N, C-alpha and C positions, 0 to 999 in steps of 0.2 A: 505495499501498499504505498503511496507516495505523503511524503510528509506535507502536514498543511501550507508549512513554511515555504516551500516548493512550488505549490499550486499559485500561492501568492502572488511568488515570483514569476510564475511562467506568465501569468493573467496580465500583471505590469507587464511584462516583456510583449506580450500581444497587444495590448492597450498602447504603450510606446510607439508599437513599430506603426500598428494601424492610423497613430495620431501625426505620423510623420509622412505615413504615405496619401492623408486626406491631404494635408498641406501640400505635398508635392503636386497632387493632382488639382488644388485650389490653384496653386500657382500657373498650372497648365492651361487652365481657363481663365485667369489677370492676362497672360501672353496672348492667347488668340483674342480675347476682346479687346487688346492695343493693337495687335495688327489688322483687325478689323478696321479699327480708327485711323491707322495709316492708310488704308488701302482706301477710306472714303477720304479722304481727304488729296489723297491724287484723283480721284475721281473728279471730285469737283474742281479742281487745279485743270483739268484735262477737260469736263464739261466746258468752264469758264471759258477756256481761251477756244474752243470751238464757236462756241455761240459769239465771242467777240470778232474772229475770224471771218465768221460766215455773214456777221453786222446785219442776221436775222433778229433783231428786237422784238420783232413784232409778232412773231411764233408764239403765240401761247402755249402750245406743247412743250415747246422748249423750254421756256421759262417754268412751265409747271417742274418738268423733270428736275431742273437745276434746284429748286424750290422744296421739291422732294429728296434731292440728296442733301440739301442743309439742314434738312429735318431730321433725318433718318442719321446723320454725323451727327447731330448733338444728342440726340439721343444715346447713341454709342459712345460716345464722351463720357456721358453723363453716367451710363453703367457702368463702362473701365473704371471711371474714377471709383465710383461705388463699390465696387464688386474690390479693388485693391484696399481700398478702406475696411473690409468687411475680415480680411485675412488677419488674423492674429486679434482682432479685437476681441474684448472680455465681456465690455458692457454690455447688457441685453438691450440697454433702453438706444445705445448710439449703433449697434447692429442691426435692430428693427428699422433705427431711421434712413441706414445705408439700404436696407432692403428697399425699402420706400421707393427710395432714389433710383436703385435699378429699376425697378418696375415701371417708374416714371421713365424712365431711358427705353425700355422694351418701348412703352408703347408710344414713344416719341419715333421710334424708329418705325414701328409698323405702319404708324399715318405717314409717316414720307415714303415709305414704300409704297403705302396707296396711292398717294398722288402724286407719285412716278408713274403708277400705271395709269392714272387718269392723263397726265401729259401723254404719255407714250399712245395712247390712244388718238388724242388729239393731233399728234404729230402723223398718223396713220391717215386718221382723214385728212390732214391738211396735204397729207402728200399723196393724197390716192385719186387718180382722174377720175371723175363721174359722168360716165357718159350722159348726154341730156337725155330727158324722160321722155317719151313718145307719146303721146295720148292719142292713140285711133279715133 
């Protein structure tokens, strides 16, 4: 039979290993979010440059796409900052506040993506040549 002290040490070792693995995975999530933020910033730069070069500021669809990307980027920045702050946070109230900020960031990112969709539909409609309707 295993000595109770050894059982306690085994549980503690398992708990420590689990805690280290959880922290490692949380850091991976954090890194992934910051990579997404960098990607979004690159996308904004590219879309802004294209809109400027094409000098087509009258395109509602392209403006909507750019606005959607901005909204999505702001949301992803909020989420990334919040997740970074949550790691190693021990104060339960602060942790809950940061989780709310992360959810708000997700919400903004979703709204931005939806706005991009509407912009894409407008661009498609603007670029689609509609044949004249012939009424017999």
